[in-house]
N, C-alpha and C positions, 0 to 999 in steps of 0.2 A: 590515251587522251593527254592534252594538254592541261595547264593549269588554268584555274579558273581567276578570273578578275575578281577583287574584292568589291562588294558595293559601295559606292562612295556617296555621301549625302550632296544633293543638289545645291550649288552655289547660286544665289539670289542676287541680280544686280540691284544697287540702291534705285528707288524710284526718286528722280531729281526733283519732282515737282512736290513731293510730299517733303523732301528733306528741305526745301526752303519755307514750307508752311508749319512744321510739326517738329517738336523737341522731345526727347526721352529724358526724363528726369533721372537722379541717381538712384531713386527708389523703382524705376521702370515704369513710372506713370506717363502718360502722354500728355503733353503741354501744348496748347493751342491758342491763338488769339480769337477773340470774340468777332462774330461777324456784324455789320450793321452800322460802320462808322466811316464809310468812305464816301457818301454824300447824303444831302437831304438832312444837315445836321442842324440847320437854323430851328427847326421845329422841334428838335429834341432839348430836351433840360439838360443843364451842366452835369447835375448829378448821374443822369442816363449816359451821358457821353463818357464821365469819369469810370462808371462801372463798365463800361464796353471797353476800355484801356486795359484792363486787368486780362491775365492770362487764366484760362480754365483747364483743370486736369480732366482728361477723357478717360472713361473706362469702357468696359464690355468688349463685345465680340469685333466691333468696328476698329477700336483702339487697337485690339490685338492685330489685326489685319493691316493696318498702318504702320505698326511696330516692325513687322515682319517685311512691309515693302521698304522701310526705311534700312533695314539689314542689320537690326539692332537685336534680333532674337535667334 
């Protein structure tokens, strides 16, 4: 019988949509922008819009899946 091929880890392609929306920090946390600041902003207070400008650290299983989609894991 011939030699067996070694099992290789599957390489994942980077999800381009996720790459444009998310960033992985140096500590491995997923960073994303807040939703809700694209339109209908005149009725929102300045303080609310200011808070929506900040980035948010995402955690949990969904964040782990996105990090894998980014090719960072």
